[in-house]
DRENGU-504960 format. One record per residue (C-alpha): residue number from 1; residue in one letter; x, y, z. Coordinates in nm, 3 decimals, padded with zeros to 5 digits, always signed. Layout:
! residues N
{num->NUM; residuo->a; X->X; Y->Y; Z->Z}
...
This chain:
! residues 115
{num->1; residuo->x; X->+06.460; Y->+13.361; Z->-19.521}
{num->2; residuo->x; X->+06.784; Y->+13.168; Z->-19.478}
{num->3; residuo->x; X->+06.864; Y->+13.377; Z->-19.169}
{num->4; residuo->x; X->+06.530; Y->+13.306; Z->-19.001}
{num->5; residuo->x; X->+06.560; Y->+12.935; Z->-19.083}
{num->6; residuo->x; X->+06.912; Y->+12.930; Z->-18.942}
{num->7; residuo->x; X->+06.792; Y->+13.105; Z->-18.626}
{num->8; residuo->x; X->+06.507; Y->+12.857; Z->-18.591}
{num->9; residuo->x; X->+06.745; Y->+12.562; Z->-18.627}
{num->10; residuo->x; X->+06.988; Y->+12.720; Z->-18.382}
{num->11; residuo->x; X->+06.707; Y->+12.780; Z->-18.129}
{num->12; residuo->x; X->+06.586; Y->+12.422; Z->-18.161}
{num->13; residuo->x; X->+06.941; Y->+12.293; Z->-18.110}
{num->14; residuo->x; X->+06.993; Y->+12.514; Z->-17.805}
{num->15; residuo->x; X->+06.666; Y->+12.397; Z->-17.653}
{num->16; residuo->x; X->+06.760; Y->+12.033; Z->-17.699}
{num->17; residuo->x; X->+07.109; Y->+12.088; Z->-17.559}
{num->18; residuo->x; X->+06.977; Y->+12.243; Z->-17.236}
{num->19; residuo->x; X->+06.978; Y->+11.981; Z->-16.961}
{num->20; residuo->x; X->+06.635; Y->+11.882; Z->-16.841}
{num->21; residuo->x; X->+06.540; Y->+12.008; Z->-16.500}
{num->22; residuo->x; X->+06.630; Y->+11.752; Z->-16.236}
{num->23; residuo->x; X->+06.330; Y->+11.567; Z->-16.105}
{num->24; residuo->x; X->+06.243; Y->+11.666; Z->-15.752}
{num->25; residuo->x; X->+06.360; Y->+11.410; Z->-15.500}
{num->26; residuo->x; X->+06.074; Y->+11.291; Z->-15.280}
{num->27; residuo->x; X->+06.155; Y->+11.151; Z->-14.940}
{num->28; residuo->x; X->+06.028; Y->+10.809; Z->-14.841}
{num->29; residuo->x; X->+06.014; Y->+10.768; Z->-14.462}
{num->30; residuo->x; X->+05.979; Y->+10.390; Z->-14.500}
{num->31; residuo->x; X->+06.320; Y->+10.377; Z->-14.670}
{num->32; residuo->x; X->+06.490; Y->+10.566; Z->-14.386}
{num->33; residuo->x; X->+06.529; Y->+10.305; Z->-14.109}
{num->34; residuo->x; X->+06.827; Y->+10.153; Z->-14.289}
{num->35; residuo->x; X->+06.980; Y->+10.501; Z->-14.322}
{num->36; residuo->x; X->+06.939; Y->+10.649; Z->-13.974}
{num->37; residuo->x; X->+07.186; Y->+10.437; Z->-13.779}
{num->38; residuo->x; X->+07.435; Y->+10.723; Z->-13.795}
{num->39; residuo->x; X->+07.175; Y->+10.968; Z->-13.661}
{num->40; residuo->x; X->+07.032; Y->+10.788; Z->-13.361}
{num->41; residuo->x; X->+07.364; Y->+10.754; Z->-13.182}
{num->42; residuo->x; X->+07.363; Y->+11.128; Z->-13.108}
{num->43; residuo->x; X->+07.026; Y->+11.275; Z->-13.205}
{num->44; residuo->x; X->+06.825; Y->+10.998; Z->-13.039}
{num->45; residuo->x; X->+06.960; Y->+11.051; Z->-12.687}
{num->46; residuo->x; X->+06.779; Y->+11.318; Z->-12.484}
{num->47; residuo->x; X->+07.022; Y->+11.569; Z->-12.338}
{num->48; residuo->x; X->+07.323; Y->+11.421; Z->-12.522}
{num->49; residuo->x; X->+07.630; Y->+11.640; Z->-12.545}
{num->50; residuo->x; X->+07.901; Y->+11.582; Z->-12.802}
{num->51; residuo->x; X->+08.266; Y->+11.618; Z->-12.717}
{num->52; residuo->x; X->+08.395; Y->+11.654; Z->-13.073}
{num->53; residuo->x; X->+08.511; Y->+11.898; Z->-13.191}
{num->54; residuo->x; X->+08.389; Y->+12.083; Z->-12.883}
{num->55; residuo->x; X->+08.129; Y->+12.014; Z->-12.616}
{num->56; residuo->x; X->+07.783; Y->+12.118; Z->-12.729}
{num->57; residuo->x; X->+07.427; Y->+11.998; Z->-12.687}
{num->58; residuo->x; X->+07.315; Y->+11.776; Z->-12.974}
{num->59; residuo->x; X->+06.963; Y->+11.873; Z->-13.086}
{num->60; residuo->x; X->+06.680; Y->+11.625; Z->-13.101}
{num->61; residuo->x; X->+06.567; Y->+11.624; Z->-13.464}
{num->62; residuo->x; X->+06.242; Y->+11.429; Z->-13.431}
{num->63; residuo->x; X->+05.958; Y->+11.655; Z->-13.540}
{num->64; residuo->x; X->+06.176; Y->+11.907; Z->-13.726}
{num->65; residuo->x; X->+06.046; Y->+12.005; Z->-14.068}
{num->66; residuo->x; X->+06.174; Y->+11.797; Z->-14.358}
{num->67; residuo->x; X->+06.285; Y->+12.111; Z->-14.543}
{num->68; residuo->x; X->+06.494; Y->+12.221; Z->-14.244}
{num->69; residuo->x; X->+06.662; Y->+11.881; Z->-14.209}
{num->70; residuo->x; X->+06.729; Y->+11.860; Z->-14.583}
{num->71; residuo->x; X->+06.871; Y->+12.211; Z->-14.587}
{num->72; residuo->x; X->+07.094; Y->+12.145; Z->-14.287}
{num->73; residuo->x; X->+07.231; Y->+11.818; Z->-14.428}
{num->74; residuo->x; X->+07.298; Y->+11.973; Z->-14.768}
{num->75; residuo->x; X->+07.471; Y->+12.270; Z->-14.601}
{num->76; residuo->x; X->+07.694; Y->+12.029; Z->-14.404}
{num->77; residuo->x; X->+07.766; Y->+11.838; Z->-14.725}
{num->78; residuo->x; X->+07.870; Y->+12.161; Z->-14.903}
{num->79; residuo->x; X->+08.077; Y->+12.276; Z->-14.606}
{num->80; residuo->x; X->+07.849; Y->+12.575; Z->-14.541}
{num->81; residuo->x; X->+07.775; Y->+12.445; Z->-14.192}
{num->82; residuo->x; X->+08.080; Y->+12.346; Z->-13.991}
{num->83; residuo->x; X->+08.093; Y->+12.035; Z->-13.777}
{num->84; residuo->x; X->+08.344; Y->+11.766; Z->-13.873}
{num->85; residuo->x; X->+08.119; Y->+11.477; Z->-13.768}
{num->86; residuo->x; X->+07.813; Y->+11.609; Z->-13.949}
{num->87; residuo->x; X->+08.014; Y->+11.710; Z->-14.255}
{num->88; residuo->x; X->+08.151; Y->+11.355; Z->-14.284}
{num->89; residuo->x; X->+07.811; Y->+11.196; Z->-14.241}
{num->90; residuo->x; X->+07.638; Y->+11.433; Z->-14.484}
{num->91; residuo->x; X->+07.910; Y->+11.377; Z->-14.745}
{num->92; residuo->x; X->+07.819; Y->+11.008; Z->-14.749}
{num->93; residuo->x; X->+07.450; Y->+11.074; Z->-14.820}
{num->94; residuo->x; X->+07.287; Y->+11.105; Z->-15.161}
{num->95; residuo->x; X->+07.007; Y->+11.353; Z->-15.225}
{num->96; residuo->x; X->+06.763; Y->+11.060; Z->-15.197}
{num->97; residuo->x; X->+06.914; Y->+10.951; Z->-14.864}
{num->98; residuo->x; X->+06.881; Y->+11.305; Z->-14.730}
{num->99; residuo->x; X->+06.518; Y->+11.328; Z->-14.845}
{num->100; residuo->x; X->+06.435; Y->+10.990; Z->-14.690}
{num->101; residuo->x; X->+06.596; Y->+11.075; Z->-14.354}
{num->102; residuo->x; X->+06.429; Y->+11.416; Z->-14.350}
{num->103; residuo->x; X->+06.088; Y->+11.264; Z->-14.428}
{num->104; residuo->x; X->+06.135; Y->+11.007; Z->-14.151}
{num->105; residuo->x; X->+06.237; Y->+11.253; Z->-13.881}
{num->106; residuo->x; X->+05.973; Y->+11.509; Z->-13.979}
{num->107; residuo->x; X->+05.708; Y->+11.248; Z->-13.893}
{num->108; residuo->x; X->+05.860; Y->+11.185; Z->-13.549}
{num->109; residuo->x; X->+05.831; Y->+11.369; Z->-13.222}
{num->110; residuo->x; X->+06.104; Y->+11.376; Z->-12.960}
{num->111; residuo->x; X->+05.903; Y->+11.117; Z->-12.767}
{num->112; residuo->x; X->+05.864; Y->+10.879; Z->-13.064}
{num->113; residuo->x; X->+06.198; Y->+10.930; Z->-13.239}
{num->114; residuo->x; X->+06.392; Y->+10.604; Z->-13.266}
{num->115; residuo->x; X->+06.642; Y->+10.572; Z->-12.983}
């Protein structure tokens, strides 16, 4: 009996010590305009090519899926995607910032994306 009571107490303690699952971050496109200034300088110019660290075509992100944008920004933040400019920008964004920016751009089209 003492063993089963001890196991029950131990199980209850372990359950309370487990961190609660993080609440899912929900993007708010209305919160994004104050956060996209860094994006529009490159991603808002049709046909823009970046010269750092090498010359490449910068993609238009208006109309991309929110999940794709979130995944890309988080991968830059972790260093899994390599581009010094994007890695620096992504490192400055919180999960909420990323969700807000992704929600904003997912509602855009290349023709309506803020320039």
